[in-house]
Structures are given as structure tokens and as C-alpha cells.
Phi, psi and omega in degrees: 000151181276154172231164176306326180295321177301314184289320178298316179297319178297315180297323176296318178297319181294317177298320178295333179276003176096013179263106185243357180294117185294329178293320178294311181299319178296318180296315179296321179298327185272354181253117183284104187297332181296341179284354187245006181239155176299152183308324183292345181249007187294333178288350179250010188300330184255013169282153176275071185218147172283139182232143181289144178233007181098164180058032180059028179247161181228157169271120185296156174301142178305325180294327178286319175301315179295316180298314181293319180296320178292318181295335182290336179055047184275147178243166188292345181259006190270155173254126188239139171256128174247128175259114181099081181295319181057230180287340184097001183294308178300323178303313183292323176300314179296321182298333176282351186247337190231175181289311181207142176246127170256122187231138184243135177224137182267351176255110187299321181295317177299319180297316181295321178295318179296318179300321178295323178293318179301318180295315181297325181270002179059044175267111189250359183252035177238132175243126185256159176211133170275117183182184182268114182299333179298336181273348183065209183219077188301326184294337181253357181289156004275160179246137178288333178219143175227134176233137182239127186250023170216159189261111169283162178286338176209163182292122182294123181298326180301320181289324175298319178299326183272358177277132181293157173301131184082003184279169182231136173235137177238129182201153170276144180226135176154146182283325182244147181303324185282351182238023181277146176236142172277124188243141170245126180251129173245135181254115182227127182053037177079000183245148181262129170250142191241135178233128179271128187256314188193164172275136182219172176223114180231159171293154181295149172273114187260134177279152178082184181245152178300144179269000000 
């Protein structure tokens, strides 16, 4: 279980890692990370470590969640697309920062577990979809912000198309875990400009749905 000391220590670690955006820090402080990990890992919920959540997926390190959330430059009136709901932790952090989050997950069981967490935490500005993240969510596009929580081998053109003019997308890119880079894409005059932010390690972004 978390205590105020656990959360204070985590926030100190995040600030030391270069995360200074007060909206991001406030959102992370308000989301109980222990609610997103299996019971056997709850004593490690506030460590800056990636933890398994099943289906060969992981809950990202809090510092990575903070870094990506900060890089997204999201505001309270924005509509955000998240590719890869996973446990729902990053989703809830974003939901504390923006108007609405649309999130896609290709593992139905993970999506259902995340939906139960959103309900328990009274997070009401999240819309979920079981689907292929490579396809995005055309019916709800364009999105002012897009975040991807698994690593494609290249930036999906479909997601750039669904990014609003002036929008920002943050995602890891790379074929191998050891060579992935966190990328920020800005869309200006219909064209994407790319900025490399940091080295990261994410599970691959897989096309299609599990059989």
C-alpha cells in the first residue's frame, strides 16, 4: 500500500530525472500506482521500475511516464489519443491533465481490467476501444495529442494523418529494445518534424489483433 512518504519520494525522484511540469507531477501524485500492478508487485509500486502486467506487457517506469507526459505538452482542453492502454496507468495520468483521452488496446483482458480501474478511481473522461493501434481511431480524429506506449519500427503514417494541425505525438521508435529512441513529432503545415528526446526500452508495437 502507498503512504505519503512513498509518493513524496517518487515525486522527488521524478524532479531529479528532469520532470518539472507541475501539471504532470500533480497528475502522477493523484494516481495510485499500486492500483495498476498485480498484487505480488504492490510493494514495488513506487519504485522507478517497469513491472509486468501480463500478456508480455509492462507498466512503464514512473520516470518514463512522466517524461512522455511532459514531452506531450498537453493542456486541459485537449483531446488525446493513446495507443496501448495496458494497465491504464498512463491513461489515468493523462486523464488528470486533459479534457478527454481516447485509448486503444489490442488485448481484450487488459482493456477490461483497465476499464474496471477507471471506474473504481472515478475517471470519467476516458473512452476505450479494443482494436489495432496501427489503425488509430479515424472516427474520432483529429487529435491534438497522440501518445504511443509501445515501440513501432517506424512512425505510423496513419497516426500522423490523425494528428491535428499544430499537434504533437510522442512515441518510442525502434526495432530492438536496445536501439529505441523516444521521439516527439510536431505537425506543422501538414508536415511532420521529428525531435529525438531520449533512449528508451518498450515492448514492440504489434499490428493486428491476437488470435
